[in-house]
DRENLOTI-490842 format. One record per residue (C-alpha): residue in three letters; chain; x, y, z. Coordinates in steps of 0.05 Angstrom, whole numbers, always signed. Layout:
N
+-----+-------+--------+--------+--------+
| res | chain |   east |  north |     up |
+-----+-------+--------+--------+--------+
| ALA |     A |      X |      Y |      Z |
...
+-----+-------+--------+--------+--------+
# end
This chain:
355
+-----+-------+--------+--------+--------+
| res | chain |   east |  north |     up |
+-----+-------+--------+--------+--------+
| MET |     A |     +0 |     +0 |     +0 |
| ALA |     A |    +28 |    +68 |    -20 |
| LYS |     A |    +40 |   +118 |    +36 |
| LEU |     A |    -26 |   +149 |    +57 |
| GLU |     A |    -33 |   +224 |    +48 |
| ILE |     A |    -64 |   +255 |   +110 |
| GLY |     A |    -96 |   +323 |   +103 |
| LEU |     A |   -147 |   +370 |   +132 |
| ASP |     A |   -212 |   +401 |   +110 |
| THR |     A |   -249 |   +461 |   +137 |
| PHE |     A |   -312 |   +499 |   +117 |
| GLY |     A |   -288 |   +561 |   +154 |
| ASP |     A |   -341 |   +548 |   +206 |
| ARG |     A |   -362 |   +611 |   +244 |
| THR |     A |   -328 |   +603 |   +312 |
| ARG |     A |   -332 |   +631 |   +382 |
| THR |     A |   -277 |   +651 |   +430 |
| ILE |     A |   -260 |   +608 |   +490 |
| ASP |     A |   -307 |   +652 |   +532 |
| GLY |     A |   -364 |   +644 |   +482 |
| LYS |     A |   -362 |   +708 |   +441 |
| PRO |     A |   -378 |   +703 |   +366 |
| VAL |     A |   -317 |   +714 |   +321 |
| PRO |     A |   -329 |   +760 |   +261 |
| HIS |     A |   -327 |   +727 |   +192 |
| ALA |     A |   -265 |   +765 |   +172 |
| GLN |     A |   -227 |   +741 |   +233 |
| VAL |     A |   -249 |   +669 |   +220 |
| ILE |     A |   -217 |   +674 |   +152 |
| ARG |     A |   -152 |   +702 |   +181 |
| ASN |     A |   -152 |   +647 |   +233 |
| LEU |     A |   -162 |   +596 |   +178 |
| VAL |     A |    -98 |   +620 |   +143 |
| GLU |     A |    -61 |   +612 |   +209 |
| GLN |     A |    -89 |   +541 |   +216 |
| ALA |     A |    -64 |   +524 |   +147 |
| GLU |     A |     +5 |   +552 |   +162 |
| LEU |     A |     +9 |   +506 |   +222 |
| ALA |     A |    -14 |   +446 |   +181 |
| ASP |     A |    +43 |   +460 |   +133 |
| ARG |     A |    +94 |   +466 |   +189 |
| VAL |     A |    +73 |   +399 |   +220 |
| GLY |     A |    +79 |   +363 |   +153 |
| LEU |     A |     +7 |   +349 |   +133 |
| SER |     A |     -6 |   +336 |    +59 |
| PHE |     A |    -67 |   +377 |    +42 |
| ILE |     A |   -114 |   +432 |    +65 |
| GLY |     A |   -183 |   +435 |    +34 |
| VAL |     A |   -228 |   +496 |    +42 |
| GLY |     A |   -303 |   +490 |    +30 |
| GLU |     A |   -350 |   +537 |     -7 |
| HIS |     A |   -413 |   +560 |    +27 |
| HIS |     A |   -460 |   +620 |    +23 |
| ARG |     A |   -492 |   +624 |    +91 |
| GLU |     A |   -482 |   +657 |   +159 |
| ASP |     A |   -451 |   +598 |   +196 |
| PHE |     A |   -392 |   +591 |   +148 |
| ALA |     A |   -343 |   +646 |   +131 |
| VAL |     A |   -315 |   +624 |    +64 |
| SER |     A |   -352 |   +637 |     -1 |
| ALA |     A |   -290 |   +645 |    -45 |
| PRO |     A |   -243 |   +587 |    -28 |
| GLU |     A |   -192 |   +602 |    -82 |
| VAL |     A |   -178 |   +672 |    -53 |
| VAL |     A |   -166 |   +642 |    +16 |
| LEU |     A |   -123 |   +587 |    -14 |
| ALA |     A |    -81 |   +639 |    -51 |
| ALA |     A |    -68 |   +674 |    +15 |
| ILE |     A |    -48 |   +607 |    +45 |
| ALA |     A |     -3 |   +593 |    -15 |
| SER |     A |    +36 |   +656 |     +0 |
| ARG |     A |    +50 |   +634 |    +71 |
| THR |     A |    +64 |   +560 |    +62 |
| GLU |     A |   +116 |   +519 |    +25 |
| ARG |     A |    +95 |   +446 |    +16 |
| ILE |     A |    +23 |   +432 |    +33 |
| HIS |     A |    -25 |   +420 |    -26 |
| LEU |     A |    -85 |   +467 |    -31 |
| GLY |     A |   -155 |   +453 |    -54 |
| SER |     A |   -230 |   +461 |    -46 |
| ALA |     A |   -276 |   +419 |     -4 |
| VAL |     A |   -318 |   +424 |    -47 |
| THR |     A |   -327 |   +472 |   -106 |
| VAL |     A |   -401 |   +474 |   -122 |
| LEU |     A |   -393 |   +466 |   -197 |
| SER |     A |   -468 |   +465 |   -211 |
| SER |     A |   -476 |   +539 |   -193 |
| ASP |     A |   -410 |   +562 |   -222 |
| ASP |     A |   -378 |   +569 |   -291 |
| PRO |     A |   -331 |   +510 |   -307 |
| ILE |     A |   -283 |   +554 |   -346 |
| ARG |     A |   -277 |   +605 |   -290 |
| VAL |     A |   -268 |   +548 |   -239 |
| PHE |     A |   -211 |   +521 |   -281 |
| GLN |     A |   -179 |   +590 |   -290 |
| ARG |     A |   -182 |   +605 |   -216 |
| PHE |     A |   -149 |   +539 |   -198 |
| ALA |     A |    -98 |   +545 |   -254 |
| THR |     A |    -80 |   +613 |   -225 |
| LEU |     A |    -75 |   +582 |   -155 |
| ASP |     A |    -31 |   +528 |   -184 |
| ALA |     A |    +16 |   +581 |   -212 |
| VAL |     A |    +23 |   +622 |   -149 |
| SER |     A |    +33 |   +559 |   -107 |
| ASN |     A |    +84 |   +527 |   -154 |
| GLY |     A |    +40 |   +468 |   -172 |
| ARG |     A |     +4 |   +453 |   -107 |
| ALA |     A |    -68 |   +464 |   -129 |
| GLU |     A |   -123 |   +412 |   -130 |
| VAL |     A |   -197 |   +417 |   -139 |
| ILE |     A |   -253 |   +375 |   -109 |
| LEU |     A |   -317 |   +384 |   -150 |
| GLY |     A |   -385 |   +368 |   -123 |
| ARG |     A |   -459 |   +382 |   -129 |
| GLY |     A |   -461 |   +412 |    -59 |
| SER |     A |   -501 |   +387 |     +0 |
| PHE |     A |   -524 |   +459 |    +14 |
| THR |     A |   -564 |   +493 |    -40 |
| GLU |     A |   -559 |   +568 |    -22 |
| SER |     A |   -515 |   +581 |    -83 |
| PHE |     A |   -570 |   +562 |   -132 |
| PRO |     A |   -619 |   +619 |   -119 |
| LEU |     A |   -562 |   +666 |   -102 |
| PHE |     A |   -532 |   +659 |   -172 |
| GLY |     A |   -598 |   +648 |   -208 |
| PHE |     A |   -599 |   +573 |   -220 |
| ASP |     A |   -661 |   +529 |   -219 |
| LEU |     A |   -657 |   +473 |   -168 |
| ALA |     A |   -703 |   +433 |   -212 |
| ARG |     A |   -643 |   +427 |   -259 |
| TYR |     A |   -597 |   +402 |   -203 |
| GLU |     A |   -573 |   +339 |   -239 |
| GLU |     A |   -572 |   +369 |   -308 |
| LEU |     A |   -529 |   +428 |   -285 |
| PHE |     A |   -476 |   +384 |   -254 |
| ASP |     A |   -473 |   +333 |   -311 |
| ASP |     A |   -468 |   +388 |   -364 |
| LYS |     A |   -417 |   +430 |   -328 |
| LEU |     A |   -374 |   +370 |   -309 |
| ALA |     A |   -370 |   +350 |   -382 |
| LEU |     A |   -346 |   +419 |   -400 |
| PHE |     A |   -296 |   +422 |   -342 |
| ALA |     A |   -266 |   +356 |   -366 |
| LYS |     A |   -256 |   +385 |   -435 |
| VAL |     A |   -223 |   +448 |   -407 |
| ARG |     A |   -179 |   +409 |   -360 |
| ALA |     A |   -149 |   +369 |   -418 |
| GLY |     A |   -111 |   +431 |   -438 |
| THR |     A |   -127 |   +431 |   -512 |
| PRO |     A |   -173 |   +479 |   -550 |
| VAL |     A |   -245 |   +466 |   -529 |
| THR |     A |   -302 |   +449 |   -576 |
| TRP |     A |   -364 |   +433 |   -535 |
| SER |     A |   -439 |   +440 |   -534 |
| GLY |     A |   -489 |   +428 |   -479 |
| SER |     A |   -555 |   +450 |   -449 |
| THR |     A |   -534 |   +500 |   -396 |
| ARG |     A |   -493 |   +551 |   -434 |
| PRO |     A |   -474 |   +571 |   -506 |
| PRO |     A |   -428 |   +524 |   -544 |
| LEU |     A |   -353 |   +534 |   -553 |
| GLU |     A |   -315 |   +525 |   -618 |
| ASN |     A |   -239 |   +513 |   -616 |
| GLN |     A |   -232 |   +560 |   -556 |
| SER |     A |   -166 |   +562 |   -517 |
| ILE |     A |   -169 |   +573 |   -442 |
| TYR |     A |   -116 |   +612 |   -403 |
| PRO |     A |    -75 |   +606 |   -361 |
| PRO |     A |    -57 |   +534 |   -374 |
| ILE |     A |    -31 |   +488 |   -319 |
| GLU |     A |    +44 |   +494 |   -319 |
| ASN |     A |    +59 |   +420 |   -311 |
| GLY |     A |    +12 |   +362 |   -327 |
| LEU |     A |    -62 |   +364 |   -310 |
| LEU |     A |    -98 |   +398 |   -252 |
| ARG |     A |   -110 |   +344 |   -199 |
| THR |     A |   -185 |   +336 |   -198 |
| TRP |     A |   -229 |   +297 |   -149 |
| ILE |     A |   -304 |   +285 |   -149 |
| GLY |     A |   -335 |   +291 |    -80 |
| VAL |     A |   -387 |   +237 |    -68 |
| GLY |     A |   -435 |   +232 |    -10 |
| GLY |     A |   -464 |   +163 |    -25 |
| SER |     A |   -492 |   +162 |    -95 |
| PRO |     A |   -470 |   +105 |   -141 |
| GLN |     A |   -484 |   +150 |   -201 |
| SER |     A |   -433 |   +200 |   -174 |
| VAL |     A |   -382 |   +145 |   -166 |
| VAL |     A |   -391 |   +124 |   -238 |
| ARG |     A |   -388 |   +197 |   -260 |
| ALA |     A |   -320 |   +205 |   -228 |
| ALA |     A |   -295 |   +142 |   -264 |
| GLN |     A |   -323 |   +165 |   -330 |
| TYR |     A |   -274 |   +224 |   -332 |
| GLY |     A |   -217 |   +189 |   -297 |
| PHE |     A |   -222 |   +236 |   -238 |
| ASP |     A |   -201 |   +216 |   -167 |
| LEU |     A |   -256 |   +197 |   -118 |
| MET |     A |   -267 |   +232 |    -51 |
| LEU |     A |   -319 |   +199 |     -6 |
| ALA |     A |   -352 |   +244 |    +45 |
| ILE |     A |   -367 |   +198 |   +104 |
| ILE |     A |   -402 |   +238 |   +158 |
| GLY |     A |   -445 |   +185 |   +190 |
| GLY |     A |   -448 |   +109 |   +197 |
| GLU |     A |   -394 |    +57 |   +189 |
| PRO |     A |   -340 |    +75 |   +139 |
| ALA |     A |   -336 |     +2 |   +117 |
| ARG |     A |   -405 |     +9 |    +85 |
| PHE |     A |   -371 |    +50 |    +30 |
| ALA |     A |   -329 |    -10 |     +7 |
| PRO |     A |   -380 |    -27 |    -48 |
| TYR |     A |   -371 |    +43 |    -76 |
| VAL |     A |   -295 |    +34 |    -79 |
| ALA |     A |   -306 |    -32 |   -116 |
| LEU |     A |   -356 |     +1 |   -163 |
| TYR |     A |   -306 |    +57 |   -177 |
| ALA |     A |   -251 |     +7 |   -195 |
| GLU |     A |   -298 |    -31 |   -240 |
| ALA |     A |   -323 |    +32 |   -275 |
| LEU |     A |   -253 |    +58 |   -286 |
| GLY |     A |   -236 |     -5 |   -323 |
| LYS |     A |   -298 |     +0 |   -366 |
| PHE |     A |   -280 |    +71 |   -385 |
| GLY |     A |   -209 |    +52 |   -402 |
| PHE |     A |   -173 |    +81 |   -341 |
| GLY |     A |   -125 |    +48 |   -293 |
| LYS |     A |   -127 |    +51 |   -218 |
| ARG |     A |   -141 |   +121 |   -189 |
| PRO |     A |   -135 |   +148 |   -118 |
| VAL |     A |   -193 |   +142 |    -69 |
| GLY |     A |   -198 |   +190 |    -10 |
| VAL |     A |   -243 |   +199 |    +51 |
| HIS |     A |   -267 |   +264 |    +83 |
| SER |     A |   -294 |   +255 |   +154 |
| PRO |     A |   -304 |   +300 |   +215 |
| GLY |     A |   -265 |   +294 |   +279 |
| HIS |     A |   -224 |   +326 |   +334 |
| VAL |     A |   -159 |   +306 |   +369 |
| ALA |     A |   -138 |   +322 |   +440 |
| GLU |     A |    -90 |   +292 |   +490 |
| THR |     A |   -141 |   +240 |   +515 |
| ASP |     A |   -204 |   +208 |   +489 |
| GLU |     A |   -246 |   +240 |   +544 |
| GLN |     A |   -219 |   +309 |   +531 |
| ALA |     A |   -230 |   +304 |   +456 |
| ARG |     A |   -301 |   +281 |   +464 |
| GLU |     A |   -319 |   +333 |   +516 |
| GLU |     A |   -288 |   +389 |   +474 |
| LEU |     A |   -324 |   +366 |   +411 |
| TRP |     A |   -393 |   +347 |   +437 |
| PRO |     A |   -425 |   +416 |   +450 |
| HIS |     A |   -403 |   +443 |   +382 |
| PHE |     A |   -423 |   +380 |   +346 |
| LEU |     A |   -491 |   +383 |   +379 |
| GLU |     A |   -502 |   +456 |   +361 |
| GLN |     A |   -481 |   +449 |   +289 |
| ARG |     A |   -520 |   +384 |   +276 |
| THR |     A |   -582 |   +411 |   +311 |
| LYS |     A |   -582 |   +475 |   +268 |
| ILE |     A |   -572 |   +438 |   +202 |
| GLY |     A |   -619 |   +383 |   +224 |
| ALA |     A |   -675 |   +433 |   +237 |
| GLU |     A |   -668 |   +458 |   +166 |
| ARG |     A |   -671 |   +387 |   +138 |
| GLY |     A |   -722 |   +354 |   +183 |
| TRP |     A |   -673 |   +313 |   +225 |
| SER |     A |   -679 |   +302 |   +299 |
| PRO |     A |   -624 |   +332 |   +343 |
| PRO |     A |   -568 |   +283 |   +356 |
| THR |     A |   -565 |   +249 |   +424 |
| ARG |     A |   -503 |   +238 |   +466 |
| ALA |     A |   -511 |   +163 |   +455 |
| GLN |     A |   -511 |   +173 |   +379 |
| PHE |     A |   -449 |   +217 |   +386 |
| GLU |     A |   -413 |   +165 |   +427 |
| HIS |     A |   -430 |   +111 |   +376 |
| GLU |     A |   -404 |   +153 |   +319 |
| ALA |     A |   -341 |   +167 |   +360 |
| GLY |     A |   -331 |    +92 |   +372 |
| PRO |     A |   -290 |    +44 |   +330 |
| ARG |     A |   -344 |    +34 |   +277 |
| GLY |     A |   -371 |   +105 |   +270 |
| ALA |     A |   -354 |   +163 |   +224 |
| LEU |     A |   -328 |   +212 |   +277 |
| PHE |     A |   -252 |   +210 |   +284 |
| VAL |     A |   -248 |   +238 |   +354 |
| GLY |     A |   -202 |   +220 |   +411 |
| SER |     A |   -129 |   +216 |   +431 |
| PRO |     A |    -75 |   +212 |   +377 |
| GLU |     A |    -71 |   +137 |   +386 |
| THR |     A |   -146 |   +127 |   +381 |
| VAL |     A |   -153 |   +170 |   +319 |
| ALA |     A |    -92 |   +139 |   +286 |
| GLN |     A |   -118 |    +69 |   +296 |
| LYS |     A |   -185 |    +88 |   +266 |
| ILE |     A |   -154 |   +123 |   +206 |
| ALA |     A |   -108 |    +64 |   +192 |
| ALA |     A |   -166 |    +15 |   +196 |
| THR |     A |   -208 |    +58 |   +149 |
| ALA |     A |   -150 |    +66 |   +100 |
| ARG |     A |   -140 |     -9 |    +99 |
| THR |     A |   -214 |    -26 |    +91 |
| LEU |     A |   -225 |    +24 |    +34 |
| SER |     A |   -156 |    +21 |     +1 |
| LEU |     A |   -147 |    +95 |    +11 |
| SER |     A |    -94 |   +142 |    -18 |
| ARG |     A |   -117 |   +203 |    +22 |
| PHE |     A |   -152 |   +215 |    +88 |
| ASP |     A |   -176 |   +286 |   +103 |
| LEU |     A |   -200 |   +303 |   +173 |
| LYS |     A |   -253 |   +358 |   +175 |
| TYR |     A |   -223 |   +390 |   +237 |
| SER |     A |   -270 |   +451 |   +242 |
| ASN |     A |   -334 |   +434 |   +278 |
| GLY |     A |   -385 |   +489 |   +286 |
| PRO |     A |   -365 |   +543 |   +336 |
| MET |     A |   -305 |   +506 |   +365 |
| PRO |     A |   -253 |   +558 |   +385 |
| HIS |     A |   -193 |   +572 |   +342 |
| GLU |     A |   -144 |   +554 |   +397 |
| ARG |     A |   -172 |   +483 |   +404 |
| MET |     A |   -169 |   +473 |   +329 |
| LEU |     A |    -96 |   +494 |   +329 |
| LYS |     A |    -80 |   +443 |   +383 |
| SER |     A |   -118 |   +389 |   +344 |
| ILE |     A |    -79 |   +406 |   +280 |
| GLU |     A |    -13 |   +403 |   +318 |
| LEU |     A |    -30 |   +333 |   +346 |
| ILE |     A |    -54 |   +308 |   +278 |
| GLY |     A |    +12 |   +328 |   +245 |
| THR |     A |    +61 |   +310 |   +300 |
| LYS |     A |    +28 |   +248 |   +329 |
| VAL |     A |    -30 |   +221 |   +289 |
| ALA |     A |     +0 |   +221 |   +219 |
| PRO |     A |    +67 |   +188 |   +239 |
| ARG |     A |    +29 |   +135 |   +279 |
| VAL |     A |    -18 |   +120 |   +220 |
| HIS |     A |    +42 |   +111 |   +174 |
| GLU |     A |    +75 |    +66 |   +226 |
| LEU |     A |    +13 |    +23 |   +233 |
| LEU |     A |     +3 |    +15 |   +158 |
| ALA |     A |    +77 |     +0 |   +146 |
| THR |     A |    +75 |    -54 |   +200 |
| GLU |     A |    +13 |    -85 |   +169 |
| ASP |     A |    +45 |    -84 |   +101 |
| ALA |     A |   +108 |   -118 |   +128 |
| LEU |     A |    +67 |   -172 |   +163 |
| ALA |     A |    +27 |   -184 |    +99 |
| ASP |     A |    +91 |   -191 |    +59 |
| ALA |     A |   +120 |   -238 |   +110 |
| SER |     A |    +58 |   -282 |   +109 |
| ARG |     A |    +60 |   -287 |    +34 |
| MET |     A |   +132 |   -311 |    +37 |
| LEU |     A |   +115 |   -369 |    +84 |
+-----+-------+--------+--------+--------+
# end
């Protein structure tokens, strides 16, 4: 198994101070840049910044924030989590990420998705009734643009293009592109159709239940004439010195965020028992001490044959200082331990094959 990339995701959640005061959106964005700087210093592979258009998240223009991060980091890869392609222009998306790739010396990635929040559709004048059509059409155009050759294309959501060149080009190779998938087989096949990498958003339930999607992706890649491609997982979590501390720090913010979003979507508020189950060995919350979280990431990586694991470390109004401590522990303790666990498992597997 190739060395697992371990990264972070954030939606720029609107936070509070330790004493409970709301932090202005502008300060949340500045704090996010500081968090990314720390992630770079402690050796993490990736920082993903989500796109939202609502009061409880501060980032509506991820590429601008990522460009600021690029100017203050050296190694970490930079991407979205996710870019809502359905309510954007595929050419402008490519141009923004090509620009980010230039200023970061080749560190840009993009994760494209349909978006689990829909505020961008009325905001930018798109009809939710065309939800599937918009994504399918725009993804086909994006794939043409990404190829780096003059684009000839026609579809149903914008005027056609005839032999049109797009600038700036990617300096070296192709823009690394993922499709974010929340559990739709059609989205898995769509990622394979274009040879894009697959990012599974696992925010509830047992991660192992996504194994059929990984198998479907591999099968579909073969049918479309592509070889093996990376699979990643995005899941929420929090790391502290002990399991008890991590759970107690996360629970009130998890409860507040899930209750607010659940009220909008008709869900019941989460219970503490549900939280504890999700935080357990078979749930989708990666919360606990460095050893607990490392063991869970390693098990998930092995089960789903992962190339990347991104921990969504921002959780509702959790204070900036606690996120910084979590990032430090993820980089200095969790990631090295995950790599150690996976290397040991690989060595044992090799030894058993030789017997």
